[in-house]
MARSE-229052 format. One record per residue (C-alpha): residue number from 1; x, y, z; residue in one letter. Coordinates in steps of 0.2 Angstrom, whole numbers, plus 2048, in hexadecimal, padded with zeros to 3 digits. Layout:
BEGIN
{NUM,{X,Y,Z},"A"}
...
This chain:
BEGIN
{1,{7FA,851,7CF},"M"}
{2,{7F5,863,7CC},"I"}
{3,{7EA,860,7BB},"I"}
{4,{7DF,855,7C6},"V"}
{5,{7D5,863,7CE},"D"}
{6,{7D0,86B,7BD},"K"}
{7,{7CB,85A,7B6},"A"}
{8,{7BF,856,7C5},"L"}
{9,{7B8,867,7C3},"Q"}
{10,{7B4,863,7B0},"A"}
{11,{7AC,854,7B2},"R"}
{12,{7A2,85B,7C1},"A"}
{13,{79E,86A,7B4},"E"}
{14,{799,85F,7A8},"A"}
{15,{78D,855,7B6},"G"}
{16,{797,847,7B3},"N"}
{17,{7A0,841,7C3},"P"}
{18,{7AD,833,7C4},"V"}
{19,{7A2,824,7CE},"K"}
{20,{7AB,81E,7DA},"V"}
{21,{7A8,80C,7E7},"G"}
{22,{7B0,809,7F6},"M"}
{23,{7B5,7F9,800},"I"}
{24,{7BA,7FA,811},"G"}
{25,{7B0,808,81F},"A"}
{26,{7BD,806,82B},"G"}
{27,{7C8,818,835},"F"}
{28,{7D0,81A,823},"M"}
{29,{7C0,818,818},"G"}
{30,{7B5,822,821},"R"}
{31,{7C1,830,81F},"G"}
{32,{7C2,82D,80C},"I"}
{33,{7B0,82E,80B},"A"}
{34,{7B0,83D,813},"N"}
{35,{7BC,844,808},"Q"}
{36,{7B2,83F,7F8},"I"}
{37,{7A2,846,7FD},"I"}
{38,{7A8,856,805},"N"}
{39,{7B7,85E,7FC},"S"}
{40,{7B9,855,7EC},"V"}
{41,{7AE,85C,7DB},"P"}
{42,{7AB,84E,7CD},"G"}
{43,{7AB,840,7D8},"M"}
{44,{79F,835,7DF},"E"}
{45,{79F,827,7EC},"L"}
{46,{791,81F,7E5},"V"}
{47,{794,80D,7F1},"A"}
{48,{79C,807,7FF},"I"}
{49,{79C,7F5,804},"S"}
{50,{7A2,7EF,816},"N"}
{51,{7A1,7DE,81F},"R"}
{52,{797,7E7,82D},"Q"}
{53,{789,7F1,824},"I"}
{54,{789,7FD,832},"D"}
{55,{798,804,82E},"A"}
{56,{796,808,81D},"A"}
{57,{786,810,823},"K"}
{58,{792,81A,82F},"R"}
{59,{79E,81F,822},"A"}
{60,{790,827,81A},"Y"}
{61,{789,82E,828},"A"}
{62,{799,837,82C},"E"}
{63,{798,83F,81D},"A"}
{64,{789,846,81F},"G"}
{65,{77F,839,813},"V"}
{66,{771,832,81E},"E"}
{67,{769,82A,80F},"E"}
{68,{76E,81B,808},"V"}
{69,{768,80D,7FF},"E"}
{70,{76D,7FC,806},"N"}
{71,{76E,7F0,7F9},"V"}
{72,{771,7DD,7F6},"S"}
{73,{771,7D9,7E2},"T"}
{74,{77B,7DF,7D3},"V"}
{75,{76B,7E8,7CB},"S"}
{76,{766,7F0,7DB},"E"}
{77,{776,7F8,7DC},"L"}
{78,{776,800,7CA},"E"}
{79,{764,805,7CC},"V"}
{80,{76A,80F,7DE},"A"}
{81,{77A,814,7D2},"I"}
{82,{76E,81B,7C5},"A"}
{83,{761,824,7D0},"Q"}
{84,{771,82D,7D8},"G"}
{85,{76E,825,7EA},"K"}
{86,{77F,81F,7F7},"S"}
{87,{77E,80D,7F8},"A"}
{88,{783,800,805},"I"}
{89,{787,7EF,804},"T"}
{90,{791,7DF,810},"E"}
{91,{793,7D8,7FD},"D"}
{92,{7A4,7E1,7F6},"A"}
{93,{7A1,7D5,7E7},"M"}
{94,{791,7E0,7E2},"L"}
{95,{79D,7EF,7DF},"L"}
{96,{7AA,7E6,7D5},"C"}
{97,{79D,7E1,7CA},"R"}
{98,{790,7F0,7C7},"A"}
{99,{790,7F9,7B9},"G"}
{100,{78F,80E,7BD},"G"}
{101,{7A0,80C,7C8},"I"}
{102,{7B1,813,7C1},"D"}
{103,{7BC,80D,7CC},"A"}
{104,{7BE,806,7DD},"L"}
{105,{7C7,80B,7EE},"I"}
{106,{7CD,7FB,7F5},"E"}
{107,{7D1,800,808},"V"}
{108,{7CF,7ED,811},"T"}
{109,{7E1,7ED,817},"G"}
{110,{7DD,7DB,815},"A"}
{111,{7E7,7CE,807},"V"}
{112,{7DB,7BF,804},"E"}
{113,{7CB,7C9,804},"F"}
{114,{7D4,7D7,7FC},"G"}
{115,{7DB,7CB,7EE},"A"}
{116,{7CA,7C6,7EB},"R"}
{117,{7C2,7D7,7EB},"V"}
{118,{7D1,7DD,7DE},"V"}
{119,{7D0,7CD,7D2},"M"}
{120,{7BD,7CE,7D1},"E"}
{121,{7BC,7E2,7CE},"A"}
{122,{7CD,7DF,7C3},"I"}
{123,{7BF,7D1,7B8},"A"}
{124,{7B3,7DD,7B5},"H"}
{125,{7BE,7EC,7AF},"C"}
{126,{7BE,7F6,7BF},"K"}
{127,{7CD,804,7C3},"H"}
{128,{7D4,801,7D5},"V"}
{129,{7DB,80C,7DF},"I"}
{130,{7E2,801,7F0},"M"}
{131,{7E6,808,802},"M"}
{132,{7ED,7F6,804},"N"}
{133,{801,7F6,805},"A"}
{134,{7FF,7E4,80D},"E"}
{135,{7F6,7DD,7FC},"L"}
{136,{801,7E7,7F2},"D"}
{137,{812,7E2,7FA},"G"}
{138,{80A,7CE,7F8},"T"}
{139,{802,7CA,7E8},"I"}
{140,{804,7DD,7DD},"G"}
{141,{80D,7D7,7D1},"A"}
{142,{803,7C9,7C9},"I"}
{143,{7F6,7D6,7CE},"L"}
{144,{7FE,7E4,7C3},"K"}
{145,{7FE,7D4,7B5},"V"}
{146,{7EB,7D1,7B7},"Y"}
{147,{7E6,7E3,7B6},"A"}
{148,{7F2,7E9,7A8},"D"}
{149,{7EA,7DA,79C},"K"}
{150,{7D9,7E2,7A2},"A"}
{151,{7DE,7F2,79D},"G"}
{152,{7DB,7F7,7AF},"V"}
{153,{7E2,802,7BC},"I"}
{154,{7E8,7FB,7CD},"L"}
{155,{7F2,808,7D8},"T"}
{156,{7F7,80B,7E9},"A"}
{157,{7F1,81D,7EB},"C"}
{158,{7F7,82E,7F1},"D"}
{159,{7F9,833,803},"G"}
{160,{7FF,823,80A},"D"}
{161,{813,823,80B},"Q"}
{162,{815,819,7FB},"P"}
{163,{80A,824,7F2},"G"}
{164,{814,834,7F8},"V"}
{165,{824,82B,7F3},"E"}
{166,{820,826,7E4},"M"}
{167,{81B,836,7E0},"N"}
{168,{82A,840,7E7},"L"}
{169,{837,834,7DE},"Y"}
{170,{82B,836,7CC},"R"}
{171,{82E,848,7CF},"F"}
{172,{842,847,7D3},"V"}
{173,{844,83C,7C4},"K"}
{174,{83A,849,7BA},"S"}
{175,{845,856,7BD},"I"}
{176,{856,84B,7B7},"G"}
{177,{85C,843,7C7},"L"}
{178,{860,832,7CC},"T"}
{179,{856,82C,7DA},"P"}
{180,{85E,820,7E7},"L"}
{181,{855,81E,7F5},"L"}
{182,{844,820,7FB},"C"}
{183,{840,821,80D},"G"}
{184,{831,821,81A},"N"}
{185,{832,82C,829},"I"}
{186,{82C,823,839},"K"}
{187,{828,82A,84A},"G"}
{188,{82B,815,853},"L"}
{189,{831,808,84D},"Q"}
{190,{82E,7F7,85B},"D"}
{191,{82D,7E7,852},"P"}
{192,{827,7DF,864},"Y"}
{193,{816,7EA,865},"R"}
{194,{806,7E3,866},"N"}
{195,{7F2,7E8,868},"P"}
{196,{7F3,7E9,87A},"T"}
{197,{803,7F3,87C},"T"}
{198,{7FB,7FF,86C},"Q"}
{199,{7E9,7FF,873},"A"}
{200,{7EA,80F,87B},"A"}
{201,{7F1,817,86C},"F"}
{202,{7E5,810,861},"A"}
{203,{7D5,815,86D},"Q"}
{204,{7DB,826,86C},"R"}
{205,{7D8,826,85B},"W"}
{206,{7CC,81D,857},"G"}
{207,{7D4,80F,84E},"Q"}
{208,{7D7,7FC,850},"K"}
{209,{7E4,7F7,85A},"A"}
{210,{7EB,7EB,850},"H"}
{211,{7ED,7F7,840},"M"}
{212,{7F7,802,84C},"V"}
{213,{802,7F6,851},"T"}
{214,{806,7F1,840},"S"}
{215,{80A,803,83C},"F"}
{216,{816,802,84E},"A"}
{217,{81F,7F0,84B},"D"}
{218,{825,7F6,839},"G"}
{219,{819,7EB,830},"T"}
{220,{80F,7F9,828},"K"}
{221,{81F,801,823},"I"}
{222,{828,7F2,81C},"S"}
{223,{819,7EF,811},"F"}
{224,{819,801,80B},"E"}
{225,{82B,802,806},"Q"}
{226,{829,7F0,7FE},"A"}
{227,{81C,7F7,7F4},"I"}
{228,{82A,808,7F1},"V"}
{229,{836,7FC,7EC},"A"}
{230,{82A,7F1,7DF},"N"}
{231,{825,801,7D7},"A"}
{232,{839,809,7D5},"T"}
{233,{844,7F8,7D2},"G"}
{234,{84C,7FE,7E4},"M"}
{235,{853,7F1,7F0},"K"}
{236,{854,7F1,804},"V"}
{237,{865,7F3,809},"A"}
{238,{863,7E4,815},"K"}
{239,{855,7D9,81E},"R"}
{240,{84A,7E5,827},"G"}
{241,{850,7F7,81E},"M"}
{242,{861,7FF,826},"L"}
{243,{852,80A,830},"G"}
{244,{85D,815,838},"Y"}
{245,{85A,821,848},"D"}
{246,{85C,832,845},"F"}
{247,{856,842,84F},"K"}
{248,{85A,84F,843},"G"}
{249,{852,855,832},"H"}
{250,{852,849,821},"V"}
{251,{85F,854,81A},"D"}
{252,{86B,850,825},"E"}
{253,{86B,83E,821},"M"}
{254,{872,840,80F},"T"}
{255,{886,839,815},"T"}
{256,{87E,82B,81F},"M"}
{257,{87C,820,80F},"Y"}
{258,{888,816,806},"D"}
{259,{886,81F,7F4},"L"}
{260,{890,810,7EB},"E"}
{261,{883,804,7F6},"Q"}
{262,{876,80F,7F0},"L"}
{263,{87B,80F,7DB},"Q"}
{264,{87E,7FD,7DC},"E"}
{265,{86F,7F7,7E4},"L"}
{266,{865,804,7D7},"G"}
{267,{85E,80D,7E7},"G"}
{268,{855,806,7F6},"I"}
{269,{849,809,7FF},"V"}
{270,{847,80B,812},"D"}
{271,{843,816,822},"Y"}
{272,{849,821,82F},"V"}
{273,{843,823,843},"V"}
{274,{840,835,84A},"G"}
{275,{845,83E,83C},"A"}
{276,{83E,84F,836},"K"}
{277,{832,853,82C},"P"}
{278,{828,844,834},"G"}
{279,{81F,83A,82E},"P"}
{280,{823,841,81C},"G"}
{281,{82F,838,80F},"V"}
{282,{83E,83A,805},"F"}
{283,{846,837,7F6},"V"}
{284,{85A,83A,7F6},"F"}
{285,{860,839,7E4},"A"}
{286,{870,83E,7DA},"T"}
{287,{873,849,7CB},"H"}
{288,{881,842,7BD},"D"}
{289,{882,856,7B5},"D"}
{290,{890,860,7BE},"P"}
{291,{887,871,7B8},"K"}
{292,{875,86A,7C0},"Q"}
{293,{87E,866,7D0},"R"}
{294,{885,878,7D1},"H"}
{295,{875,87D,7D0},"Y"}
{296,{86D,873,7DC},"L"}
{297,{87A,877,7E7},"N"}
{298,{874,88A,7E3},"L"}
{299,{863,885,7E7},"Y"}
{300,{867,880,7FA},"K"}
{301,{867,86B,7F7},"L"}
{302,{87A,86B,7F9},"G"}
{303,{88C,863,7F3},"E"}
{304,{883,854,7F0},"G"}
{305,{886,846,7EB},"P"}
{306,{876,842,7F2},"L"}
{307,{867,850,7F5},"Y"}
{308,{85A,84E,7FA},"S"}
{309,{847,853,7F9},"F"}
{310,{83A,84E,805},"Y"}
{311,{825,850,807},"T"}
{312,{823,855,81A},"P"}
{313,{812,84D,81C},"Y"}
{314,{807,83E,814},"H"}
{315,{7F5,842,815},"L"}
{316,{7EE,830,813},"C"}
{317,{7DA,833,80E},"H"}
{318,{7DB,843,809},"F"}
{319,{7E5,840,7F8},"E"}
{320,{7DD,82F,7F5},"V"}
{321,{7D0,838,7E9},"P"}
{322,{7DD,83D,7E0},"L"}
{323,{7E3,82B,7DB},"S"}
{324,{7D3,82B,7D6},"V"}
{325,{7D2,836,7CA},"A"}
{326,{7E3,834,7C4},"R"}
{327,{7DD,822,7BE},"A"}
{328,{7CC,824,7B7},"V"}
{329,{7D1,836,7B0},"L"}
{330,{7E3,832,7AB},"F"}
{331,{7E4,821,7AA},"H"}
{332,{7F4,824,7B4},"D"}
{333,{7F7,818,7C5},"Y"}
{334,{801,820,7D5},"V"}
{335,{80C,811,7DA},"L"}
{336,{80C,800,7D2},"S"}
{337,{819,7F2,7CF},"P"}
{338,{823,7F3,7C0},"L"}
{339,{825,7E0,7BF},"G"}
{340,{82A,7D2,7CA},"A"}
{341,{82C,7D7,7DC},"P"}
{342,{83C,7DE,7E1},"V"}
{343,{839,7DF,7F5},"V"}
{344,{82D,7D4,800},"D"}
{345,{828,7D3,811},"V"}
{346,{82B,7C3,81B},"V"}
{347,{823,7BE,82B},"A"}
{348,{82F,7BD,83B},"T"}
{349,{82A,7B7,84A},"A"}
{350,{825,7C6,858},"K"}
{351,{828,7B7,864},"T"}
{352,{82A,7A6,868},"D"}
{353,{81E,79F,85F},"L"}
{354,{819,78C,860},"K"}
{355,{816,77D,854},"A"}
{356,{803,77A,851},"G"}
{357,{801,78E,854},"D"}
{358,{7F6,798,847},"T"}
{359,{7FD,7A6,841},"I"}
{360,{7F2,7B6,846},"D"}
{361,{7EF,7C4,83C},"P"}
{362,{7FB,7D3,835},"I"}
{363,{7FD,7DD,845},"G"}
{364,{7FA,7D2,854},"Y"}
{365,{806,7C8,860},"Y"}
{366,{80E,7BC,855},"M"}
{367,{817,7C3,846},"T"}
{368,{81F,7D2,83F},"Y"}
{369,{824,7D6,82C},"G"}
{370,{833,7DC,825},"Q"}
{371,{83A,7E1,814},"C"}
{372,{845,7D5,80B},"E"}
{373,{84C,7D3,7F9},"N"}
{374,{842,7C8,7EF},"S"}
{375,{850,7BD,7E7},"D"}
{376,{855,7B9,7FA},"I"}
{377,{841,7B6,7FE},"V"}
{378,{841,7A9,7F1},"N"}
{379,{850,7A1,7F3},"Q"}
{380,{84E,79F,805},"Q"}
{381,{83A,79B,802},"N"}
{382,{837,7A8,80F},"L"}
{383,{823,7AB,815},"L"}
{384,{81D,7B8,80F},"P"}
{385,{813,7C3,81D},"M"}
{386,{803,7C6,813},"G"}
{387,{801,7B4,813},"L"}
{388,{808,7AE,825},"A"}
{389,{7F5,7B2,82E},"E"}
{390,{7ED,7A2,82F},"G"}
{391,{7FA,796,82D},"C"}
{392,{7FF,78A,839},"R"}
{393,{811,785,83F},"L"}
{394,{819,777,83D},"K"}
{395,{826,779,84A},"T"}
{396,{82B,786,856},"D"}
{397,{833,795,851},"I"}
{398,{83F,7A2,85D},"P"}
{399,{83A,7B2,85D},"K"}
{400,{841,7BE,84F},"D"}
{401,{845,7B0,841},"R"}
{402,{83C,7B0,831},"V"}
{403,{82F,7A4,82D},"L"}
{404,{831,79A,81E},"T"}
{405,{823,791,814},"Y"}
{406,{82C,77F,81B},"E"}
{407,{827,786,82C},"D"}
{408,{816,785,829},"V"}
{409,{805,780,821},"E"}
{410,{7FA,78A,817},"L"}
{411,{7E7,78D,81A},"P"}
{412,{7DF,783,80C},"E"}
{413,{7D6,78B,7FE},"G"}
{414,{7DB,79E,7FE},"R"}
{415,{7DD,7A8,7EF},"L"}
{416,{7EB,7B2,7F2},"C"}
{417,{7F7,7A1,7F4},"D"}
{418,{7F2,79D,7E5},"K"}
{419,{7F8,7AF,7DE},"L"}
{420,{807,7AE,7E7},"R"}
{421,{80C,7A0,7DF},"M"}
{422,{805,7A6,7CD},"E"}
{423,{810,7B5,7D0},"Q"}
{424,{81F,7AC,7D3},"N"}
{425,{81E,79F,7C4},"A"}
{426,{81A,7AE,7B9},"Y"}
{427,{829,7BA,7BF},"F"}
{428,{836,7AD,7C6},"Y"}
{429,{83E,79D,7B9},"S"}
{430,{83D,78C,7C1},"V"}
{431,{84F,78C,7C5},"K"}
{432,{84D,79D,7D0},"T"}
{433,{83D,799,7D8},"L"}
{434,{83E,790,7E8},"A"}
{435,{834,782,7EB},"A"}
{436,{821,786,7ED},"V"}
{437,{815,780,7FB},"V"}
């Protein structure tokens, strides 16, 4: 969004910066903090919340801000913001409730905690920019309903691959083509990876092993492509997506897909392993006008019927502040569900599971996520990956079998389960809705 830089510059010149709070101060949160503080005129990071307060302090310190105010009440936070001080707190709800904050960036990656944060922020009329595909892919549709009613923006972010895909999708549509495939380029896909196998890589890059595992085992890309599907109306061609291994350039893949199938499904989301330009994204699209197809051929996009567009990078935290500006200054969202979920991510056994076991978190040893079309998820009562953590198994589950609600006992009192049930009730009729636990 090229207009964003000028709008932020105008806010800087007016002495009226966009004021941002951030919840989560891990690897990615620290990058966002550094970016806003040192590279984004017209925007201020006024507060950071993290469950370990030292991590919030570290995020500011690494960005060159040594003086921070540790606050424990809404009034203390509002005073700090009014005085131009940088605030830290262990209580995320303070950022949701305080005046003087235009938008929140949610960077936790947690479903239950993220749900509580987003609902509280919406209740206090805060725009929310999520770097949390897991939350969005589980209950994003109903959260969007609440956000719309409150008149605030709830969106995924630029920089993460889903946001980059959506920007490319919007561009392709804007020049008159019909997108039929939104694709994500991966370097590795192995559903049996775990924190032990990924420990060395995680240590090298200063990341958490379970987070790295969620990338390697396919769970993260499943959530990412699910939220692209829900923002575009596209589906998956099969459970788990097609997921070709291909070592050439994505431009060379246009003949690998069945055009009639793509059109029949209304487009699909997918991924490819090993293709160039990794780790970018791509959109394949058609054009109905033979005159325009002639021009596209002249401009080196080939003869069709599928034309390849790609972005050769995704710059994660560098672009997140642009999403904040789009929400606050233009009331524009990067990526948000159109309505009812189209694609969900379902929990699948990574190894043989035993009755009585409690399922560990995303990116650990017991489960991985796969995309599945939401109508099938509801018909078969499949267990969403975002709700699997903490569930107790009622029965043995063999490796690679998708779990159902009947297989587990849900933890008591979770907001995420309540919102998932509400989402089902809101978007589906009783006849199409599977039995709800």
